[in-house]
N, C-alpha and C positions, 0 to 999 in steps of 0.2 A: 504494500500500500504506500504509494508515493504521495506524501502530503502536499507537495508543491503542485502536482498535477490536480489533485482534488481541490485545492484552493483555487487554481486557475479555472477549473470547470465551474465551480461555484460562482466565482467573480464574473466570468464571462456570461453565464446564464442569468445572474442577478442583474447585470447591466442590460441584457436583452429584455428581461422581464420588466425592468424599471422604465425603459425608454420606448418599448415597442407598444404602440397603441393600435387598436383595431383587432385585437384578439390574435390568435395563432397565425392567421394568414398575414397580418400586419407585421408579425415578428419574423417571418420567413426570410426576408432580405437581410435582416440583421444577423439571423442565425447563419445564413449562408456566408456572409462576409466574415463573421467571427470564426467559423469552423473551417472554411476553405481558404480564405485569404490571410487572416491574421495569425491563427495558430497552426494552420496547415494540418489539422487533425485528419482531414480526408480531402480527396480531390472532388472536382465538380460532378463527375459521374457517380461517385460514391454518395454524394449529397443527394443527387436525384433519386438514387435507389432508396436512400433513407426516407425521402419524401413519399415514395410509393408505399413503403412499409408503414410510415406514420399515418398516411391517409387511410389505409385499409384497416388499421387497428382501431378499436373503440377509444374514444377520449379525444381531448383537445390536441390538435396537431403540434403545437409548440411544446407541450408537456411530453407527448410521445417522442418528439424529436430529441428533446433534452435527455430523456431517459435512455433512448437508443444510443445517442452519441456518448453519453457518460459511461454506459456499459461497455461500449466498444473501446473507449479510451482507457478505462480503469476499472472494469468489472462492476460488481454490484455496488461498491462504494462510490464509484464514479457516477453510476446511474442515480444514486441517492443524492449526492451533492449537486449534480446538474439539475435534477428535478426540483429539489428544494430551492435552488438558486433562481429558477425561472418562475416558481410559484409564489415565493415569499413577497416579492414587490407588489403583487396584486392585492394582497391584504393591506399593505401600506397605502396604495393608491385608493382602494375602496374606502378605507377609513378617512383619509384626507378629503376625498371627493364628497363623501356624505356630509362631512363637517362643513365644507364650503357650500355645498348645495343647500344645506339647512340654513346657513346664514344668508345666502343669496335669495332663497325663496321668500324671505321676509321682506325683501326690498324690491324684487322684480319678478317678472314672468320668466320662469326657468326654461320654458320651451325653446327660447332663442339660444340658450346655451347648448341644448342638445342638437338643434339644427346646425349650429356652427361646428360642433364636435363631429357630427356625421361627415361633413365635408372634409374636415382635417384628417379624419381616419381613412378616408377614401384614398388619399395619396400613398401611404405606405403599402396598403393592400394592392393598389394598382402597380406600384413599383415591383412588388414581389411577383405579381402575375407576369409582368413584362420580362423580368429577369429569368424566371423559370421557363417561360415560353421560348426565349432566345436560346437558352442552354439545352432545352429538351428536344427541339426540332433538329433532327439529324439528316432528314431527307424529305423528299416531296410526299412520300406516303405518310410519314409522321405528321407533316403539315396538314394534309387532307384529312387524316383521321382525327387530328386535334380540332380542326374546323367543324367537322361533322359532329363530334362529341359536344362541342360548344353549342352548336345549333340545336342538338337534341335536348341538352339540358335547359337551354334558354326557352325553347318553344314547346317542347313536349312535356316538360316537367316530370320526367321519370326520376325515381330515386337514384341518388348518386351511387348507392351500393350496386345497383344493377349495371350502371355504366362502368364501374370499376371491374366487375366480374367479366363483362363482355370485352372490355379492353384487354384484360389479362389473357383471355382465350384468343383474341385477335392477335395479340403479340406473340403468343406461342405459335399460332398457325403461320403468321407472316414471317416469323423467325425461322421456321422450318423450310419454307418454300421460297424465300427471297435471299 
């Protein structure tokens, strides 16, 4: 058990949890930067594989990613420290935000606060989507498949679970014959 690595995992994921707004998808670009570029704990392809696993397993994607990365880097203790690191800031933010919201609600209409936050949170989520799209598309077939999957999710409203299952089988079939 390397305490330096455990502290590094905790500190990295605490920073991600503290500054990543918009939920797990808002945190993805920060996780990618920290894991792939800063610490070089994995390469871009390994990160994409991690996202596939994190998306398919139950629970929030940022917590799943932190747990997986921590386990991969330093076993069970790494998973523990990374997961606690990414979750702990949420408690701090919720307590702080509730206190501020309580004070603000006495003096103003708080619905404007939420309208502004929605727009601000859209930016990191969009950035994560663009970064993941650019690094995921390896050929024209992947681009077409991604576009079709997007359109299906957007207009047909099928559960994401089924799209993940179908995509997995399509990947197996396309991988065998292409």
